[in-house]
N, C-alpha and C positions, 0 to 999 in steps of 0.2 A: 779508323773512319768515324767522325762523328754524327750522332743521330742529327736527322732531319728536324727543325724546331716543328713543335704543332701549330697550325694555321686556327685561332679562334673561328668560327663561323659568322659571328657578328662581325670580325672585322673583314673578314672575304666579302662580306654583302656588301658593306662601307665602299670597299676601294671597286668594287664592281658598277656602285652608283644604283645599285636594287633598292628600292624604295622600299618597294613593297617586300622584298624579302625580310629588310630590315624588321618591318611593322611585324610581321609574321615572327620572328623570333623570339620578340621581345613579349606578342603578346601570347603566343606558347609556354614562355617563361614566368609570364605571371597569370597564366589560368590557377585556378583553386582545383584539385583534384579531388579533393573531398570536402565541400562545404559542410558537412554534418560534423566536421572537428572543427568547426570555428575558428577562432583567431589562432589555432595554433596551423592549421592549412593555413590561412593567412601568411603566416611567419614564413613558411616554408616556398612559398610563393614569390614572396620579398625576395629572401635569400639566392632562391634561383636569379632573379632578375640582377640581384647585385652581384653575383659571380660573373653575370654576362658580362654587364657593362664595365669591369674593374678587372676583367680578365686583361692579359699584358700580349702584345707581340714579341716579337724577335726585337726590335727596337725598344719594349718598354713601354708603349704606348697604351693608352687606354682608348675604348672606343671614341670617345668624344675626342680625345685626342688625336686620334687617324682623322677622324669626320671635321675639322676645323683645318686640317692641314693638306688635303685632298680636294683641291679647286676642280669642279665640277660641277653641272648644271643642276644636279638636284641636291647640292652642299647643303642647302639651306634647311629644304625638306627633310634632311635626314639628321640634321642637328636639331630641328625642332621636336623630332620622333624621339631622340634620346633624352633631350631634356624632359620631355614629357613622360617618360619613364623614369627618372630621377638620377639622369648621367650626372656625377657631380662635377660643378665647375671649377672648386677647387681641386680637383683632383690631381694629382703632381706626377709627373714623369719620373723617370729613372736619375734624369740631370736632374730634377728636381722644381722644371718649371710645370705651371699650371696648364689647365686648358684655356683659361680667358689669357696667356701672356703669349700663346701660340696662335689667338686669335687676332693679335694685333697685326699678324703678319699678313691678314687677307685681303687688305683694304677694302674691307665691307663694314661701315660702320655700322650699319643694319643688324648685322650678324653679331658683332660684338655687344650692341645694346641688348640684344636679346641672352647675351650669355650674362652681363653685367645685372640685367635686370633678375634674370633666373638665380644667378649666386645671389642677391641680395633674399631671394623667398626658400632659398634652402637653409642662408645663414638663420635667418629664423625661423624655421622649421626645425630645424636642429638643435635651436634655443630650447623651443618647446619640448620636444624629445626628450632632452637629456636634463631638463629643469626639476622633473619628479625623483631622479636619482641622485643629483646634487642635494636638493633639499631632504631626503632621508639619511644621506652620507653627513650633512650636515647636523640633523638632531642626533646622529650616534655617537656624536661626540661629546663631549663634558664643556661647559662655557668656560673659557679661557681669557686671557689674557697674556700676548706674545710680542715682543719688543727684538727685532731684527734690525743690525746695524748694518748698512752695507757703505764698501770701500773700493775707489776705483784707482789705479794705477795702472803704469805704464814702464817698459823696461828701456826707453827712450828718454836718456837722460832729461833732467826739466818738466816735463810733462806730466808727471804726477801729481807736481803741485797745481797745476792748473786743473786738474779733474775731481769733480764734486765728491763728496760722500753724504751720506741722509741715513736718517731712521726712520722707520718702518713700525708704527703701532697696530697689533691686530686685536681685535675685540670681537669675541664670537658670543652671541645669547640667543638659545634656541636653532632657528634657521635663519638668522640673521648675522651678517658680517660687517665688520668696518674696518677699514684699514687707512691710516693716517699717515702723510708724507709730509716732509720739508722742502721737497723740490717738487717744483712745477714741469722743470724739462730742461733740457741740454740743448744747448744749439751752436754747433761748433765747438767752443771751450768756453763761451758765455752760460754760466749756472743762472737760472731763475730759480730763488727762492721762493716759498709758497705755502701758505698753510693748506693744504688738499686734502680732503675725504673720499673715497670709491665707496659706497653704501650697497650693500645686497639687502634689500627688505625680508627675505625671503616670503612664506605663504603669505603676506599680507591679511588684510581686514577687509571690515565692509566699506571700509571708505577708500583704501587702494589694494589693485590686483596684486595678486603675487607673483613674485618673480622679478620682482622692478629692483632696474641698478640706477644709480645715481652718482655722477659726480657732485660735490662742493668745493667752493671756493671761498675758503670763511675770511679772506681778505677784502674781497670784491662784494660778497653776500651775493653770489649767484650760483643757479645749479642748472645741471647739462642731465637731462632724463634720457641715457643710453636705449633703454627699451622703446621708449617709444618714440625713439629714431630708426631703430631697427624696424619697427613694428610699422613705422609708416609706410604709405605706400608709395613709391617713387614717381618723383614727380620728373618733370624735361630737365628742371635744372639741376635736379641729383644725377642723373642721366649724364646730361650730356657734361658735368663734371668731372664724373667717373669715365667717362670714354677720352676726354680731353687729357685727362692724368695719365690713362692708360697708352695715348700714344704719344704723348711729348714730352714724358718726363722717364730717365732713366729707371730699368726694372732691375731691381737687384734681390735676393736672398740670402741669406747667412742661415747657416747651420752648423750642429755641432755633430761630431762622429766621433762616437763611443765604440764602435766595433773591435779597436783593438785596443781598447782601457783594460790595463792593468794596474791591481793594486800591490802595494809593495808596503809591511808592516814595520814603522819604523819605532814605534817604542808606546808601552800604556802612560798614560799620564794621569792624574788627578786632575787637572784644570790648566787651562790656556789661557792665554793674555796676548794680546795684541795692541798695538803701539799706532793711534792714530797720527797720520802723517802731518797734520794741519797745528794741533793743540799742543802735542807733546802728551797727549794724556793715554792713561790704560784703559783700553778694551777688555774686560775680563768676562770670559766665557764659565758661569757657574757648573756645567759640567763636566765627569769623568769619563774615560773612555780609552779609545785607540788612535792613534794617528797612524795614516799612511800616506805613503806618496802615491799618484797617479800617473801613470805611466802611457803614453800613445793617445794622450787626449786632443783633441784637434779639432780647428774651425775651420770652416770653410765659407769663403764669400766671391758670388758672381754677378757679373750684373753685363745688362745687354744695352748697346746704344738706344736712345730714343727712336721711335717707326718713324713717326712725322713731326716732329718738333716746330715745323711751320703752320701747323694746325690754329685755325680761329675759332675759338667758342661760337655758338648760334646763338646771336640775340634774344634767344626768348631762356636763355641763359641766366638773362640779370634782370629781364622785367616782365610785365605780367601778362594779362591773357590778349592785349595788342599784340603784345611782339607774336605770339603764336599764332595767331589769325594770320598775321605778316606773313610768317615762315609759311604757313599752309598756301596761302595766296602766290608766296615764292614758287612752292612748287608747281604748283599749277600752271605756272605760265610756260612748265615745256610740257603742257600736254598736247600741244598743236605742233611739237615739233614730231618730224616725221624719221628721223634717223639718230643715231648715236656715235657721234667719232670720236676718236681717240688717236693723237697722233703719239708712237712711241720712239721719238728721234734717238734710237741707240739706246745707251743706258744714260737715262736722265734722270730725274728725281725717285723716279719709279720703274727705273732699267729692269727690262727684264733679261740682263746677262747674266748667266751663271753656268756652267758646264754640267750634262748630265752623266750621273754617277753617284758613288757614294762621299761622303764628306772630305775625303783627303782629296780626291781628285778635283772636287769641286774648288775648294783652297787653292790648290795648285795651277790651276787654269786662270785664275782670275787675277792672281798676286802679280803675274806680268804684262799683264794687259794695262795699260795706260790710256786714259781714256781724257780727250783733250777738244772739246768742243769748242767749233768757231774758231781757230788758231788762223787759218788764214783767210783772206777777205775772198780771193777768187776760187776757193771750196765751199761759201756759205751759203750755197745753195744745196748744198748734199747737208748740211745740219752739225754733224758731227764727226770726230776722227777721231781713231784709234792706235796707239802704237802696240805691235804684236812682235816679243823675244822671240828667237830661232826658236823651234819647234813647240811654241805654243799656241793654243787654240784659244778664241772667241766665240761664246753661244749666245743666244737672244732663243730664248724659250716665249711663246706667246698661246695664251689658253683659247681656244679661239671655240665657237660655236656655227652649228649649220649656217652658211650664209656668210660668216666673215669675211672680208677682203684685206688679204697682207699685201703692200705696194713695197717695193723696196729698190731702192740704187745706191750703189758702189760706185768708186774707183779708185786705186794703186798706181802708183807711178814704179812698182817693182814687179814681176812676174812670178814672183817664187811664192805662191798664193796660193790656197785652193778655198773655195769657196761649194758649200752645199745648201739645199732647203730640204728638211725632209719632215716629213707629215706622218705623224702618228694619232690612228683611229682605233679606238679599243684594243684588237690584238693584230692590229696592222701595222708596219713599218714600212713609208714609201717612200721612196727619193722622189721630190719633184723636178731639181733642179741641179746644174754641176758646173764647176768652172775651174779651169786650171790655168794658170800661167797668163792672165790677158793683163797687157802692159796700159798704161794710161788710156783705157778704153771704159766710159762709161757704161755698167751693166744695170739692167733694170728689168725688174721680172715683177708678175702679180697672179695671185694665188688665191681662190676661192674656194673656202671651204665646204664640202659637200657633205659633212658630219660632223659631230661633235670631237673633239680632240686638242692636240696641240700642235703646233708647225716649229720648228728648230731652224735658224739661221746658224750659219756656222763657216768661222774663219779661221785658216790655219797658215801662220809661218812656216813654209817648206825648204827653208833654206837648208843646205847641208855643208858638210865639211865645215871648214876655218872662216870665217867673214870676220871683215874688216868694218862692218855697217855697223858704228855703234850706236846707230839711232832706229835700229831694227826695221822692222817695216810698219809704212804708213797706211791707213784704210780710210779714205771719207766715205761716209754710208749716213742713207735716211732710210728709216724703217716707219712705214704707219699702218695700223691696225683701224679698220673700219667696221664696225659694227651697225645692222640695219636694225631698225624697232621694233619693227614686225617680224620673226623668223620663218623663213622658208623650213618644210618639213625636211628632216634629215633624210640623206639617200637610204638609210638602213631601214626606216620606217619607226625605230624606235620613237619612243614614246618619255618625257623623264618628268618624274614629278616633283615640282617643286622647283623649276626652272630657274635657273638667275637671273635669267633674261625675264623682268617683269614688264606686263603692258605698260604702255602710258593712259592708256586710259583709266583715268581715275573718277571714280564719283565724289562728288563734293564732301568732304567731311563735315561731321557733325561736330554741331557747339558741345566744349565740355569744359570741365573745369582744370586749372592746372597751376601749377608754382603758388604754395602757400598762400593762396587769394583770400581773403577774409569770407567769413561762414555768408555775407549777405549776397555773395557772387552764386551762390547753389541757389537762390530762390530766383522765383521768375522774373524778367524784367517787361516792362513797358515795351513791347514789338518785338520782343525777341522769346524765341524756344527756351526752355528750361535745362539750364546745363548741367551735363551729366560727368562723373568721372571716366576720364580715356580708359579703354582697354589696353593691354599691355602689347598686343599688337599696334595700334593706334598710336602708343606711345614709340615705339621702334619704329614704325613707319615713317617718322618724322626725321630719322638718319637719312632715309633712301635721299640719294639724288638722282635726279633722273638725268643728269647733265654728265651723269659718270656713272662708267660700268667699271665692276673692281679688278684692278689688272695689276695685282701681285707679284713679288719677285719671285720666279718658280722653276724648278729643276725636271724634266722628263725622266720617269723613273720605269721601271718593268716591276710587275706583279714577281717575278722569281729575284730580283736584286733586292726589291725592300721586305720581302718574306723571307730569304737567305734560303731557295732551296733551288736544288737542279732543275733544269729545262728541258725538253724533249723537243725540238724544232720539226716543224713539218713544212718542207718549202711549196709553195704554190704558186704556181706563174700571176702575174698582176693582169688585170684585164685584155684583153687584144685590142690592138691598133684598130683603125678604120679600115675596109677591104680595101686593097687596090690592085689597080691592073694588071702587074706585075709583080711578079713572084719573087722573094725577096730570099738570096741565097745567105749560107750562113758566111762568105766573105763580104757580100754587102751590106749584110748588119752591122757585121765588126765595124765595117769604114763607117757604118752609118752612126753607129756609139762615138767611134774616136773623134768626128767631125761634132757631135754634139757637144764633147765637152769643151771646145773653143767659142761655142756659140755664144754673143755679149746678151743677147737675153733667150729667154727658155718659155715652152708653151709650157699652159695648164697644165696637162697631161702628164703622166707619173714616165719616167724611163726606165726604172729599173723593177726586177722581181717583188712582190711581198711574200712574208713567210706568217704560217699561222705557228704556235708553237704553244703549248700546252705542259702542263707537270701533274705529276700525282703524290700527296700525301697523305698516310696513313689510308690509304684505297681510295680517297676522293681524287678526281681529276677537275682541275683549274685551267682556265687560258691563262695566257702569260698576257694580261694586259696590260696596256699603258697608262698612264697616271699623272696628272701634274702636280707637285708638292711644294708647297710654302717652303723656301729657302732659309735655312736656320739662321738666324744672324750670329755673327763673331760672336764671343764672350771673353769679359777678362775674369782671371780664374785666380783665385788667390786661396791658398792653404798653409796653416803653419799649425803646428805640434807643440801642444804646450807640456813640462811638466808642473803641476800643481800637487795641492796636499788636501784633506780632508781627515778632519777630527768626528770621528764614529763615538758617538754616547751610549751608553747603555741605561742610564737614568732618566732619559727623556719622559716625560709624560705619557705621549702618545708614540702609535706604531708608526713606521711610515707610508703602508697603504692606506691606513685612516685619516694620514692629515693630506693625502695627494689633494683633494679636492679643495681646500682652502691654500694649496700653491699653487692651485689652476688657476683661482681667482685672483692670485695675488698677482701671477704673472702677466696677466691681461694690463696691472694697474701702470705700467712704465716701461720705458725702455731697458732700463737699467736690471731689470727682476725678467726680464719676456724668456730668458733659459733657463728659469728656475725649474718648470715642470719638467721638462725635456729630462733635465738632470734626475731627478727625482722617479724619474721612470726606468731610468738603467739600472743594472745589475749590482748593487752597493754592498759595501761587505756588512757584516752584522752591526746592527744600531741603527741611530739616527743621526744624519750628517747634521751638526750643530756647528761647525767649523768648515767652511770651503771655498774654494777658489774656481772660478769658470768665465773662461774668455767671452769679453763682449764681441769684439772686433780682432783685425789684425794686430793692434800693436796694443789694447786694452785687456786687461783682465779686472775683474769684480769679485773681492771677496766678503762674503758672507759670513756674519758671528750672531748666532742666537744670544741674546743677552740677557732674556728673560722669560719664562715661560710657567705661569701660573694657574691652576685648576681654581675658578672662581665662582660663586653664586650669586655674588651682588653686583651683577655689571647691570651699569646705569642705562636703562630702556632711551634714555632720550639720547644717547649715540645715534641710534638706528634712525631716527624722525628728522624729517624734512622742516627745519624753520621754517614760520611762517611769512619773515620777512625777507625770504631771500628770493632773488628775482629770477625769473628762469630763463635761458638762453639759449639758442638752437643751434650752437656748433661750438664742437669742443673746443676752437681755438680760444674762442671767448671765454669759454670760464676758465682756459689755462692762462691767459693772457693778465 
């Protein structure tokens, strides 16, 4: 019998939606126990917080991963607490997706904007944190000049001739680096040649700050300041563009898998020579060493379809402060509205159709359900229709708050189906309504949520035996979800910190500057107050839509199912019905329940027993509560194993570990060298890899050859300077165009 996986305490608090418990855990971990020890004690506290935030649950999710997936009223408050204590937005799950990737599934642009903004700040903080170590590592290396030839080719006939090759020249002087490249970029199979330099200016001087990095285009005499772009505060333009790209573009990731990598020694060689495929000239590597064959070297590619390809960018993304004021005025127009209403007509563009349980059952349930909107004119009043195969189920999961109203109507021409409506609140599961085999009868119902939770509508094809019905069963249905603007108190009396339903009463926005305005805009204007920079919250509030509450595709899951622990059920009777004059016998109750299954409409009161369940893990008791999790979309996966070669030199001027900072900088200069750092961190045979092959994508490999490596003390300082006649541009695409 396998051991029960441990449940991280922070994950358990996030699942329960207990923002106060989340805050307490984070503050306890960040408490400095011995202030007299100074920085050492602070580092211990930072280590405890990092360990708490990066702990993984049974699915390999960090705390922030779980927080963005569990849709509940305090979701925003919990995410904000995690971000305040340093939860990494770029943290990857075991499947390779980052927190911000999973946040795109929440249908909440405010939350996505928060993560995007925090991710930018973390990038700059990480840059500053590692800058000193990077500078020291460069200063320990002697000055040098290195030349690397990069050649791409494919195993597909004829493709190699269209793929580009380039030469990278690297100069290092003190703490400065300069990388020259002969290629600007590759778009499909079109090679864009150019004279491009990536310069890291080192510690800097009185004129220029340290750690500055720029890209120069010597053909157009333009430059792009990378450091300034990272350090510059986000504007609505940048944030809207970032959110827009995350929601409208395909998300993808490529990774190298060297877990099963093996090296087989081929032979010792004095030198190696490669043939350039285009000109027929030989590329010599002047080093001696040993040639190895790499086995089980794999590359994986995975992609997700766009979440919301129809999203339109905001007006403030292309215009100035007037457009921003217009956007705020547009938001203010909704202040007078008294309610927010959303119609979820079946599985529409944001349809809540999914099945409850693990990923395999979810996929199996949806595969045999065909949504057929507005097919028949006489059924137009029922909005949508769906075909259900024999034995298959279709479920609609709705995230509800106290006071939400769910209204449904459906009709089926076949009696071989069943329908249920189930309400999940905290650790309670309550059957609200049920129907079996009602033919050609419109069935309608209404449910008012008295607490926060989820409401699940389920239709199942109950055909048995052999059936000649090729069209399966067709169900016409309409579901409407209405949410009041001012929520009534929940029946349990619980208060939720940071509830997802915000008040519509907003204070008039203060004036502030946005979007690359001239410096003159920051000064006082006649008749207007002095503009100021917006706070992070004010920037994110621009992405809150008062006419829309988040309605993501969700699936209801129990605590025990998610954390993979056994559960002990403790059944309890549902609230007793109102007193009646005549005492019901067991027989009459049985007849009453049998009749209720054939009723065309249902009361709001429950008709089944509820249960409370709990589980113990390592001596800690947890309630088996139900929560709504965003459904991970299907992804395309490709994996290919390559057999490649590597030539390890023994007389290279540098040790591999000492040269790694240079490789890390080089891997940031283009797509063709982006996998270099990952390869150099692997456990390689003795020596320095001076000739090797790496997969770039599913069908393409790149061969890298160190053609030159010289130690020099006469490196020209002008290589690391910014020419005075070069013009600054403010986008990477402009300097590479």
